[in-house]
A tleap script that builds the chain and sets N, CA, C and O, in Angstrom:
source leaprc.protein.ff14SB
mol = sequence {
  NSER MET GLN PRO LEU PHE SER GLU GLY GLU
  ILE ILE PHE VAL ASN PRO ASP LEU LYS TYR
  LYS PRO GLY HIE TYR VAL VAL VAL GLU SER
  GLN GLY ARG ARG SER GLY ALA ALA MET LEU
  ARG GLN LEU LYS GLN LEU GLY GLY GLN TYR
  ILE LEU HIE PRO LEU ASN ARG LYS TYR ASP
  ASP LEU PRO LEU THR LYS GLU ALA ARG ILE
  TYR GLY LYS VAL VAL ARG LEU ARG LYS ASP
  CLEU
}
set mol.1.N position { 4.924 -2.725 -32.266 }
set mol.1.CA position { 3.602 -2.302 -31.626 }
set mol.1.C position { 3.729 -0.854 -31.090 }
set mol.1.O position { 2.765 -0.363 -30.502 }
set mol.2.N position { 4.772 -0.209 -31.249 }
set mol.2.CA position { 4.925 1.443 -30.770 }
set mol.2.C position { 5.248 2.151 -32.050 }
set mol.2.O position { 5.680 3.303 -32.018 }
set mol.3.N position { 5.039 1.455 -33.275 }
set mol.3.CA position { 5.729 2.379 -34.743 }
set mol.3.C position { 4.448 3.615 -34.661 }
set mol.3.O position { 3.356 3.114 -34.391 }
set mol.4.N position { 4.431 4.907 -34.825 }
set mol.4.CA position { 5.527 5.384 -35.467 }
set mol.4.C position { 6.254 6.081 -34.621 }
set mol.4.O position { 6.837 7.027 -35.151 }
set mol.5.N position { 6.432 5.940 -33.432 }
set mol.5.CA position { 6.950 6.876 -32.427 }
set mol.5.C position { 8.505 6.515 -32.063 }
set mol.5.O position { 9.485 7.219 -31.820 }
set mol.6.N position { 8.273 4.979 -32.141 }
set mol.6.CA position { 9.519 4.030 -31.496 }
set mol.6.C position { 9.544 3.291 -32.722 }
set mol.6.O position { 8.525 2.876 -33.275 }
set mol.7.N position { 10.826 3.111 -33.186 }
set mol.7.CA position { 11.026 1.930 -34.459 }
set mol.7.C position { 12.280 1.066 -33.987 }
set mol.7.O position { 13.158 1.368 -33.179 }
set mol.8.N position { 12.101 -0.114 -34.744 }
set mol.8.CA position { 13.025 -1.364 -34.674 }
set mol.8.C position { 14.368 -0.779 -34.835 }
set mol.8.O position { 14.511 0.072 -35.712 }
set mol.9.N position { 15.445 -1.150 -34.048 }
set mol.9.CA position { 16.805 -0.454 -34.215 }
set mol.9.C position { 17.209 0.761 -33.427 }
set mol.9.O position { 18.375 1.149 -33.508 }
set mol.10.N position { 15.958 1.668 -32.339 }
set mol.10.CA position { 16.292 2.466 -31.990 }
set mol.10.C position { 16.921 2.183 -30.907 }
set mol.10.O position { 16.995 0.956 -30.836 }
set mol.11.N position { 17.466 2.726 -29.932 }
set mol.11.CA position { 17.657 2.728 -28.538 }
set mol.11.C position { 17.130 3.733 -27.694 }
set mol.11.O position { 17.191 4.954 -27.843 }
set mol.12.N position { 16.532 2.986 -26.665 }
set mol.12.CA position { 15.852 3.572 -25.541 }
set mol.12.C position { 16.537 3.664 -24.278 }
set mol.12.O position { 17.328 2.736 -24.111 }
set mol.13.N position { 16.471 4.580 -23.249 }
set mol.13.CA position { 17.165 4.728 -22.122 }
set mol.13.C position { 15.906 4.766 -21.312 }
set mol.13.O position { 14.832 5.331 -21.515 }
set mol.14.N position { 16.379 3.934 -20.246 }
set mol.14.CA position { 15.309 3.699 -19.376 }
set mol.14.C position { 15.980 4.048 -17.946 }
set mol.14.O position { 17.140 3.808 -17.610 }
set mol.15.N position { 15.045 4.624 -17.249 }
set mol.15.CA position { 15.789 5.107 -15.768 }
set mol.15.C position { 14.521 4.450 -14.160 }
set mol.15.O position { 13.565 5.007 -13.621 }
set mol.16.N position { 15.086 3.301 -13.952 }
set mol.16.CA position { 14.278 2.508 -12.999 }
set mol.16.C position { 14.021 3.235 -11.994 }
set mol.16.O position { 13.182 2.664 -11.297 }
set mol.17.N position { 14.441 4.576 -11.418 }
set mol.17.CA position { 14.470 5.170 -10.422 }
set mol.17.C position { 13.142 6.435 -10.473 }
set mol.17.O position { 12.493 6.991 -9.587 }
set mol.18.N position { 13.148 6.506 -11.599 }
set mol.18.CA position { 12.143 7.885 -11.576 }
set mol.18.C position { 10.487 7.121 -11.727 }
set mol.18.O position { 10.150 6.104 -12.333 }
set mol.19.N position { 9.755 8.005 -10.979 }
set mol.19.CA position { 8.290 7.645 -10.880 }
set mol.19.C position { 7.935 7.751 -12.138 }
set mol.19.O position { 8.418 8.635 -12.847 }
set mol.20.N position { 6.839 6.666 -12.698 }
set mol.20.CA position { 5.922 7.162 -13.589 }
set mol.20.C position { 4.343 7.366 -13.645 }
set mol.20.O position { 3.741 6.925 -12.666 }
set mol.21.N position { 3.660 7.906 -14.540 }
set mol.21.CA position { 2.454 8.157 -14.417 }
set mol.21.C position { 1.581 7.939 -15.514 }
set mol.21.O position { 2.284 7.829 -16.518 }
set mol.22.N position { 0.374 7.826 -15.794 }
set mol.22.CA position { -0.108 7.456 -16.922 }
set mol.22.C position { 0.338 9.010 -18.093 }
set mol.22.O position { 0.595 10.197 -17.893 }
set mol.23.N position { 0.214 8.037 -19.400 }
set mol.23.CA position { 0.569 9.215 -20.311 }
set mol.23.C position { 2.118 8.965 -20.581 }
set mol.23.O position { 2.613 9.619 -21.499 }
set mol.24.N position { 3.048 7.962 -19.776 }
set mol.24.CA position { 4.418 7.998 -19.713 }
set mol.24.C position { 4.850 6.631 -20.407 }
set mol.24.O position { 4.146 5.636 -20.236 }
set mol.25.N position { 5.984 6.573 -21.176 }
set mol.25.CA position { 6.290 5.206 -21.955 }
set mol.25.C position { 7.219 4.356 -20.742 }
set mol.25.O position { 8.112 4.773 -20.004 }
set mol.26.N position { 6.696 3.195 -20.858 }
set mol.26.CA position { 7.426 2.219 -19.710 }
set mol.26.C position { 7.846 1.175 -20.374 }
set mol.26.O position { 7.360 0.931 -21.479 }
set mol.27.N position { 8.867 0.337 -19.795 }
set mol.27.CA position { 9.418 -0.890 -20.105 }
set mol.27.C position { 8.983 -1.647 -19.289 }
set mol.27.O position { 9.355 -1.354 -18.153 }
set mol.28.N position { 8.116 -2.825 -19.371 }
set mol.28.CA position { 7.432 -4.056 -18.585 }
set mol.28.C position { 7.566 -4.926 -18.674 }
set mol.28.O position { 7.343 -5.166 -19.860 }
set mol.29.N position { 7.972 -6.264 -17.921 }
set mol.29.CA position { 8.103 -7.546 -18.326 }
set mol.29.C position { 6.725 -7.891 -18.822 }
set mol.29.O position { 5.638 -7.548 -18.357 }
set mol.30.N position { 7.048 -8.771 -20.043 }
set mol.30.CA position { 5.765 -9.348 -21.136 }
set mol.30.C position { 5.295 -10.381 -20.258 }
set mol.30.O position { 6.041 -11.239 -19.786 }
set mol.31.N position { 3.650 -10.280 -19.960 }
set mol.31.CA position { 2.817 -11.050 -19.252 }
set mol.31.C position { 2.744 -11.814 -19.775 }
set mol.31.O position { 2.341 -11.597 -20.918 }
set mol.32.N position { 3.071 -13.363 -19.391 }
set mol.32.CA position { 2.596 -14.487 -19.764 }
set mol.32.C position { 3.352 -15.183 -20.838 }
set mol.32.O position { 3.053 -16.066 -21.642 }
set mol.33.N position { 4.576 -14.409 -20.557 }
set mol.33.CA position { 5.630 -14.837 -21.695 }
set mol.33.C position { 7.009 -15.151 -20.951 }
set mol.33.O position { 7.111 -15.021 -19.732 }
set mol.34.N position { 8.045 -15.567 -21.752 }
set mol.34.CA position { 9.152 -16.217 -20.979 }
set mol.34.C position { 9.562 -15.137 -20.182 }
set mol.34.O position { 9.209 -13.980 -20.411 }
set mol.35.N position { 10.358 -15.495 -19.173 }
set mol.35.CA position { 10.795 -14.969 -18.071 }
set mol.35.C position { 11.831 -14.130 -18.754 }
set mol.35.O position { 12.476 -14.649 -19.664 }
set mol.36.N position { 12.109 -12.605 -18.333 }
set mol.36.CA position { 13.040 -11.480 -18.613 }
set mol.36.C position { 12.719 -11.153 -20.113 }
set mol.36.O position { 13.458 -10.331 -20.657 }
set mol.37.N position { 11.644 -11.736 -20.878 }
set mol.37.CA position { 11.156 -10.874 -21.980 }
set mol.37.C position { 10.544 -9.594 -21.577 }
set mol.37.O position { 9.961 -9.484 -20.498 }
set mol.38.N position { 10.678 -8.480 -22.541 }
set mol.38.CA position { 10.170 -7.359 -21.894 }
set mol.38.C position { 9.593 -6.208 -23.380 }
set mol.38.O position { 10.129 -6.203 -24.488 }
set mol.39.N position { 8.630 -5.506 -23.038 }
set mol.39.CA position { 8.138 -4.775 -24.063 }
set mol.39.C position { 7.806 -3.289 -23.603 }
set mol.39.O position { 7.413 -2.980 -22.478 }
set mol.40.N position { 8.002 -2.543 -24.519 }
set mol.40.CA position { 7.739 -1.066 -24.447 }
set mol.40.C position { 6.064 -0.741 -24.675 }
set mol.40.O position { 5.447 -1.370 -25.535 }
set mol.41.N position { 5.409 0.262 -23.857 }
set mol.41.CA position { 4.249 0.335 -23.828 }
set mol.41.C position { 3.866 1.664 -23.029 }
set mol.41.O position { 4.288 1.922 -21.901 }
set mol.42.N position { 2.922 2.549 -23.849 }
set mol.42.CA position { 2.324 3.904 -22.740 }
set mol.42.C position { 1.468 3.135 -21.768 }
set mol.42.O position { 0.726 2.161 -21.891 }
set mol.43.N position { 1.825 3.912 -20.749 }
set mol.43.CA position { 0.941 3.500 -19.477 }
set mol.43.C position { -0.630 4.580 -19.581 }
set mol.43.O position { -0.503 5.798 -19.711 }
set mol.44.N position { -1.626 4.115 -19.526 }
set mol.44.CA position { -2.541 4.862 -19.524 }
set mol.44.C position { -3.482 4.422 -18.456 }
set mol.44.O position { -3.250 3.451 -17.737 }
set mol.45.N position { -4.618 5.210 -18.367 }
set mol.45.CA position { -5.538 4.953 -16.850 }
set mol.45.C position { -6.964 4.981 -17.298 }
set mol.45.O position { -7.403 6.058 -17.701 }
set mol.46.N position { -7.681 4.015 -17.280 }
set mol.46.CA position { -9.238 4.344 -17.852 }
set mol.46.C position { -9.690 3.764 -16.466 }
set mol.46.O position { -9.262 2.651 -16.160 }
set mol.47.N position { -10.649 4.533 -15.470 }
set mol.47.CA position { -11.372 4.461 -14.479 }
set mol.47.C position { -10.093 4.133 -13.470 }
set mol.47.O position { -9.102 4.858 -13.565 }
set mol.48.N position { -10.105 2.921 -12.388 }
set mol.48.CA position { -9.676 2.425 -11.486 }
set mol.48.C position { -8.503 1.476 -12.487 }
set mol.48.O position { -7.578 0.943 -11.874 }
set mol.49.N position { -8.579 1.304 -13.944 }
set mol.49.CA position { -7.600 0.262 -13.830 }
set mol.49.C position { -6.267 0.724 -14.741 }
set mol.49.O position { -6.625 1.688 -15.417 }
set mol.50.N position { -5.061 0.440 -14.971 }
set mol.50.CA position { -3.767 0.970 -15.333 }
set mol.50.C position { -4.009 -0.152 -16.701 }
set mol.50.O position { -4.380 -1.325 -16.647 }
set mol.51.N position { -3.704 0.559 -17.736 }
set mol.51.CA position { -3.534 -0.008 -18.926 }
set mol.51.C position { -2.063 -0.022 -19.646 }
set mol.51.O position { -1.320 0.905 -19.326 }
set mol.52.N position { -1.506 -1.101 -20.705 }
set mol.52.CA position { -0.365 -0.773 -21.491 }
set mol.52.C position { -0.943 -0.831 -22.869 }
set mol.52.O position { -1.550 -1.691 -23.508 }
set mol.53.N position { -0.481 0.560 -23.131 }
set mol.53.CA position { -1.136 0.661 -24.735 }
set mol.53.C position { -0.153 0.711 -25.578 }
set mol.53.O position { 0.895 1.325 -25.378 }
set mol.54.N position { -0.537 -0.185 -26.968 }
set mol.54.CA position { 0.983 -0.047 -27.800 }
set mol.54.C position { -0.154 1.451 -28.641 }
set mol.54.O position { -1.339 1.747 -28.487 }
set mol.55.N position { 1.013 2.081 -29.543 }
set mol.55.CA position { 0.836 2.756 -30.324 }
set mol.55.C position { 0.099 2.277 -31.721 }
set mol.55.O position { -0.684 2.963 -32.378 }
set mol.56.N position { 0.474 1.125 -31.974 }
set mol.56.CA position { 0.343 0.556 -33.202 }
set mol.56.C position { -1.279 0.022 -33.127 }
set mol.56.O position { -1.476 -0.667 -32.125 }
set mol.57.N position { -2.551 0.222 -34.053 }
set mol.57.CA position { -3.516 -0.003 -33.730 }
set mol.57.C position { -3.869 -1.615 -33.994 }
set mol.57.O position { -4.886 -2.167 -33.576 }
set mol.58.N position { -2.840 -2.236 -34.755 }
set mol.58.CA position { -2.625 -3.983 -35.078 }
set mol.58.C position { -2.800 -4.428 -33.375 }
set mol.58.O position { -3.669 -5.267 -33.140 }
set mol.59.N position { -2.123 -3.969 -32.391 }
set mol.59.CA position { -2.158 -4.884 -31.313 }
set mol.59.C position { -3.090 -4.360 -30.316 }
set mol.59.O position { -3.634 -3.264 -30.450 }
set mol.60.N position { -3.305 -5.242 -29.178 }
set mol.60.CA position { -4.488 -4.456 -27.922 }
set mol.60.C position { -3.730 -4.024 -27.059 }
set mol.60.O position { -2.540 -4.209 -26.804 }
set mol.61.N position { -4.814 -3.210 -26.468 }
set mol.61.CA position { -4.280 -2.889 -24.960 }
set mol.61.C position { -4.247 -4.030 -24.066 }
set mol.61.O position { -4.928 -5.021 -24.331 }
set mol.62.N position { -3.420 -3.975 -22.890 }
set mol.62.CA position { -3.403 -5.180 -22.042 }
set mol.62.C position { -3.630 -4.643 -20.688 }
set mol.62.O position { -3.332 -3.465 -20.496 }
set mol.63.N position { -4.060 -5.261 -19.839 }
set mol.63.CA position { -4.467 -4.352 -18.447 }
set mol.63.C position { -3.260 -4.692 -17.687 }
set mol.63.O position { -2.733 -5.783 -17.905 }
set mol.64.N position { -2.703 -3.806 -16.729 }
set mol.64.CA position { -1.569 -3.811 -15.895 }
set mol.64.C position { -2.005 -4.573 -14.709 }
set mol.64.O position { -2.932 -4.303 -13.946 }
set mol.65.N position { -1.037 -5.750 -14.670 }
set mol.65.CA position { -1.613 -6.763 -13.538 }
set mol.65.C position { -0.823 -6.582 -12.376 }
set mol.65.O position { 0.374 -6.422 -12.614 }
set mol.66.N position { -1.113 -6.565 -11.353 }
set mol.66.CA position { -0.288 -6.859 -9.394 }
set mol.66.C position { 0.919 -7.568 -10.086 }
set mol.66.O position { 2.037 -7.162 -9.768 }
set mol.67.N position { 0.837 -8.436 -10.865 }
set mol.67.CA position { 2.281 -9.535 -11.199 }
set mol.67.C position { 3.213 -9.247 -12.005 }
set mol.67.O position { 4.271 -9.872 -12.072 }
set mol.68.N position { 2.732 -7.692 -13.103 }
set mol.68.CA position { 3.712 -7.292 -13.775 }
set mol.68.C position { 4.866 -6.236 -13.324 }
set mol.68.O position { 4.700 -5.189 -12.698 }
set mol.69.N position { 5.872 -6.696 -13.729 }
set mol.69.CA position { 7.214 -5.766 -13.151 }
set mol.69.C position { 7.688 -4.727 -14.332 }
set mol.69.O position { 8.174 -5.057 -15.414 }
set mol.70.N position { 7.379 -3.118 -13.772 }
set mol.70.CA position { 7.585 -2.238 -14.647 }
set mol.70.C position { 8.840 -2.292 -14.402 }
set mol.70.O position { 9.115 -2.429 -13.210 }
set mol.71.N position { 10.107 -2.202 -15.463 }
set mol.71.CA position { 11.403 -2.026 -15.345 }
set mol.71.C position { 11.825 -0.270 -15.172 }
set mol.71.O position { 12.741 0.243 -14.529 }
set mol.72.N position { 10.906 0.272 -15.902 }
set mol.72.CA position { 11.329 1.837 -15.665 }
set mol.72.C position { 10.740 2.568 -16.345 }
set mol.72.O position { 9.995 1.960 -17.113 }
set mol.73.N position { 10.697 4.025 -16.479 }
set mol.73.CA position { 10.247 5.014 -17.373 }
set mol.73.C position { 11.287 5.307 -18.385 }
set mol.73.O position { 12.478 5.362 -18.081 }
set mol.74.N position { 10.834 5.500 -19.615 }
set mol.74.CA position { 11.605 5.579 -20.887 }
set mol.74.C position { 11.969 7.418 -20.667 }
set mol.74.O position { 11.132 8.321 -20.644 }
set mol.75.N position { 13.225 7.521 -20.552 }
set mol.75.CA position { 13.838 8.843 -20.503 }
set mol.75.C position { 14.263 9.518 -21.917 }
set mol.75.O position { 14.098 10.724 -22.105 }
set mol.76.N position { 14.801 8.693 -22.861 }
set mol.76.CA position { 15.302 9.277 -23.769 }
set mol.76.C position { 15.182 8.268 -25.241 }
set mol.76.O position { 15.243 7.040 -25.187 }
set mol.77.N position { 15.056 8.813 -26.142 }
set mol.77.CA position { 15.393 7.935 -27.788 }
set mol.77.C position { 16.357 8.283 -28.481 }
set mol.77.O position { 16.515 9.454 -28.827 }
set mol.78.N position { 17.121 7.371 -28.783 }
set mol.78.CA position { 17.878 7.653 -29.823 }
set mol.78.C position { 17.958 6.866 -31.169 }
set mol.78.O position { 17.883 5.639 -31.222 }
set mol.79.N position { 18.104 7.608 -32.158 }
set mol.79.CA position { 17.873 6.935 -33.329 }
set mol.79.C position { 19.125 6.360 -33.654 }
set mol.79.O position { 20.166 6.650 -33.064 }
set mol.80.N position { 19.004 5.205 -34.977 }
set mol.80.CA position { 20.391 4.609 -34.996 }
set mol.80.C position { 21.558 5.413 -35.458 }
set mol.80.O position { 21.345 6.391 -36.175 }
set mol.81.N position { 22.731 5.101 -35.125 }
set mol.81.CA position { 24.050 5.892 -35.170 }
set mol.81.C position { 24.417 5.697 -36.560 }
set mol.81.O position { 25.453 6.196 -37.001 }
savepdb mol mol.pdb
quit
């Protein structure tokens, strides 16, 4: 859902202590899915609503709910070793 910037098999580094804001990439608990599952999305703001935005147009934007848990901000991307 995040191609072409992020691809399967790449390593992302997430810092749970950094503040995040619209435009940043975040790892968030998958809403409505099994516990512990996570997804990578770009955080956007439309009016007063925060949106979890995929880069691939095949996937839909999701509203960020109060129940959602953001694990942290993506701070680095590493390609396959």
